[in-house]
N, C-alpha and C positions, 0 to 999 in steps of 0.2 A: 504494499499500499504506499509505504513511504517512498519507495523507488518511483512508483507511478507518479506520485504527487511532485517529486523532484523533476521528473521529465516534463510534466505538464508546466511547471513553473519555468524551466528552461526554455520551452518552446513558446510560451507566452512572452517571456523576456525578448527573445530574438525577433519575434513578430512585431512587437511594439517598438523596439528600437528600429527596425527596418523601415516601418511605416513613417516614423518621425523623421528619419534621414531622408527619405524619398519625397517628402513633402516640401515642395518649392514654394514656400510662403514665408514672409517676414513682415516687419512693421511697416515697411514702405507700401506693400500691397494693402495693408489695413488703412493706411492714411489715404491712399488714393480711392479706396473702396468708400470711405466716408464722403470724399468729394463727389464721387460719381452717384452716391445716394442723395446727396443734397441737390445735386443737378437734376436727377430723375424727379425728385418731389417738387421741383420749382417750376415756374413758368420759363421754359427753356428760351423763349424769345427775348426775355428781359434779365436773364440770369448772368451774374458775374461771379466767377470762381473768387477773384480778388479785385476789388474796386479800387485798389490803391496803385495799381500799375497805370501810371499816367505819363511816364517819361518816354514811352515807346508807342509810336503810331504805325499801324499796318495799313499799307496801301495796295489795293488789288490792281495790278496792271492788266488784268484780263488777258486778251490775245492781242495787245497793241504791238504795232511795229515799232522798229527802232526810232523812227522819226516821231511817232506819237509819244514814246517813252520820253525822248528828249524833251518834247513840249510838255508833258506831264511834269518832269522834274523842274523845268523853269517855272511853272505855276506853284510847285510846292516850295521852291526856294523863296518865293515872295513871303512866305510865313516865317522865314529865318530859322529854319532848323539847324541844329548843331551839326549833325551828321545825316547823310542819306546813304543807306546800304541797298544795293540793287542785287536781290537774290535771283541772279540769272547768269548763265554763261554764254557770252556772245562769241560764237564760234564762226569763223570764216567771213568773207566779204559779202554783203548784200549790195543792194542798188547804191551807187555812189551818192545820190542825193540824200538817202537815209543815213548812210555812214557818216557823211561829212556833217550833218546836223548834229548827230550824236557826238562826234568827236569835238565839234564846236562847243557843245554843251559841257564836256569834260574839260575843255580848256578854260571855260568861263568860271567854273565853281571848283574850290579846292577842298571841299567837304564831302566828296563822294568816294565810296568804297565799292569796287566790283568783285566778282568771284573769279578765282582761278581754280585749276584742278591739279591734284597730285596724282599722276598715273604711273602704273608699272610698264616699262618697255619690254621688248622680247628677251632681254637679259635679266628680267625680274629686279630691275633697278628702278627706284622711284625718280621720275622726272617732274618737272614743273610744266604745266601746260597753261599758257597765259591767255587772256582774252584777246580778240583781234586787235583791238584799239591801241594806240600808242600809249605805252605804260608810263610815260613820263608826266602824264597829265592827271593821273589819279592814284590811289593806293588800291592794292588788291589783296585778297586772302583766300586761302583754299577752302572749299567746302568741308566743314569739320565734323560731320555726323558720323558716328559709328552705329551700324544697324546689324540686326541679327534677323535671320529668316523665321518666319512663323509658319505654323501648319496651314494657316488659311491662305496661302499663296500670296505672301506680301512680305514687307520688312517692318520691323520695330525699330524706332530710334531709342537708343540706350544711353550712349555716352557721347561726350564732346571732346575733341582734341583741340588743344589750345596752340600748339606749335609743333613743328616737326623738323628734325635736322638729322643728317646722316653724312658719311664720308663724301658721298657724291653730290650732296645738296646742302647749302648753307641753310641756317635756320629760316623757316618759313612760317609766318603766323596765320592763323585762321581768319576766315571772313569776320567772324564775331570779335576776335581779338583786335583786329584792325579797326573795326568800329569803336571799341572801347578806347583804343589809343587815341582816337581823335576826339571822343567825348570827354574823357577824364584820363589824363595820362597818369595820375596818381594811382588810379584803380588798375590801370594797365600794369603799372610796375609792381603793384600787389599781386596781381595774378602771375606775372612771371617769377617773381621772387619766392613763390610757394615751391617752386621747383618740381611741380606736377604738372606733366604735359597733357593729362587726360582725367576727366571727371565724369562720374555718373550724372545724368542730367536730373535736375529737380524741375518738375512741372508744376507751373503756378496755375495754368489752366489753358483752355483752348482758345479759339478766336474771340469768344465772348469776353474774355479777360482783358482785352486790348482795345484801345481806341482804333476805329476802322474807317478807312475812306475807300471809295471805289473809283477807279479811273474811268468814269463814265463821261458822256458828252457834256453833262452838266458841270462836272468838275473841270474838264478840259477847256470849257468856255467861260469859266468863272473870272470875273473882273476882280472881285475883292479878294484880298489875300486871306489865307486860313492861318489861324493862330498856331503856329508850330514852334515858336521861339524857344530855342534851347533844348528841343526834343530830338529824339532819334527817330528817323522815319525809315521804315523797312518796306521796300517795294518787292512784291513777289506775286505769284499766281495763288489766288484764293478761291478758285472755283468761277463759275459763270455768274454767280449772284451771291450775296451774303447768306451764309449758312448752306451753301450747296454741299450735300453729302453724296452726290452721284458721281462726282469726278474721281478719276484714278490717276490724275496728273500730279506728280511730285507730292504724294500723299502717303503718310506712313501710319502704322499702328502705334498707339501710345498707350501708357498705363491708365490714361483717363477714358479709354474706350467704353462707351456706355451702350454698345450694341452687342455686347457678348462677343466681341471680336469677329463679328460677322464681316466687317468691311473696315478698311483703313479710316481713320478719323481726323488726323491732323496734318495739315499742309506743311510743307517743309519750312516756309517762311515763318510759321507759328512756332515750330521747334526751335528755329533760330531766335526768336523772340524770348522764348523761355530760357535758353542758354544765356542770352544777353542780360536778361534780369537777374539771372543767378550770379553772374559775374559782378554786376553792379551792386548787388546786395553784399557780395563777398561771403556768402553762406553757401558752403559746399557740402555735399553729402559725404560723410566720413563713416566708415565701418570699423568697428573694434578689430584690432590686430590680433595676431596669434598669441602674444604674450599676455595680453588683457583677457583674451578668451580662455587661456589655460588657468589663470588666476581665478576667474569667475567660476569656471567648472570645478576646480578643486575646493574652493570656498563653499560652494553650494552643497557638494557631496559631503564634505567634512562636517559642516554645520547640521545639515539634515540628518545625517547618520546618528550624530549625538542626540538629536531631538527624538528621533524614532526609537533609539535605545532606551531613552529615557521613558518615552510612552510604553514601550514594550515591557519595561520593568515594572511599571505601575499596573497595567492592564494586560498582562501576558495571557491570562486565562479567559478573557472576555472578548466578545465580538466588538465591544466598544472600541478596541484598539484599532481595528480595521476601518471602521467608520470615522474615527477621529483622524487617523492618517490620510484617508482620502479627502476629508474636508480641509485638513491642512495643505495638502498638495494643491487643492483646487484654488484655495486662497492665494497661495504662493504664485500660481500661473496667473491668476487675474492681476495681481499686483505687479508682476513682471510685464505683462501686456500693457498695463496702464502706464507704467514707468517708461517702458520702451517708446510708446506712443508719445508721451510727453517730451521726451529727449529729442525725438525725431522732429515733432511738429514745431519745437522752439529753437533747437540747436542743430538740426539736420544730422544728428548723431545716431547711428544704428547699433544698438546692443545686440549681441548674438542671441535673439530670442528663442530660435529653435533649439540651440545648444543648451540654453538655461532651462527650458521645459524638459529637455531630455535628461539633464542633470537632476532635477527634482525627482523625476521618475527613477532614475538609476539608483539614487540614494535610498529610496524605498525598497526597490528590488534587491539592493545589496543586503540590506537587513533581513528581508524575507529569505533570500538565499542562504544568508548566514544561519538563520534558524533551522532551516531545513538540513543543511550540512551537519549542524551541531546534533539535531535530532537523530540523524542517521548514525552518529557515532556515540549515541547514549549520552547526549549532553543533559545536563540538569535543567537546561533552558527548554521549557515545554513548548509544544506546538500549540498555535492558536486554534481553538475549536471552532 
């Protein structure tokens, strides 16, 4: 009977640990789940994830030609923005009239940032691919999104690269980093001085979280200037109309997807806006390192083992021990989730929640295993009835 009980205990332990280790869920998912639930329960047309984002303005350039984009930029410049970033890669020559007007616009304004690309050549060496236009008239930065493939036949934006350098290529800064350097050089220096070239993206919200303008005929023919003074303007494709969810052009899955990941939900320029806001705030997602993880695990297992031994010594022959232990484990897990959520929502710091919960369970299972082994060797420590 004792051998059977020990076998059942070991099997239960192995299955439980396997399930927890296989669960791909942490406090970040919980944080975004709350944001999505707030969005789902709200009036979606008027909902803001974060109403405090006012330094970034998104402008939809629809399917405008280069000539029309140049005219749109001239109109936006009347509002005196600090920086204009154009989230598009201008490859190759078009009609001379269009290209000359676009180049003229670049010569006229010194606050424009265009996109470049980092590409692998046939020898698997990274090379810089520049836009078609004369690079002496503007600054450029590479598209810095790191994406992963998802089962739904698409890609999810996960990380942002701030700069890249190698033996073959001098340090190149990303599109967003270049915008920050023009907007606030102190914040750009703070970004670079961190010595970290890549960060996990913190998402403040989707298109509803930012000020929005559309490059429609009304805007293109507007005589009065739009108040953009001191702001960052990001031009990019945002669908054929505001809130367009049918487009698959330059759109990614994000953790804020409220459609059960049935289709991509966030345009590339909105992802860039989230990265930009993260850098301007200077608050980056940080995960607990291995050293802290080991300290937390050993601390939890050690303290809990002492607590369970104390409970066992007091109620070793009663079922009360089992229920008190489970109640204690539940309270510990709830406190850990609340603490982890608070740290992430306020400081962007991620505690190893999965490992913490696993440690609570292991400490209990350790004492249970100890009791079973002792009982097998005729220990005076009785089995719980």
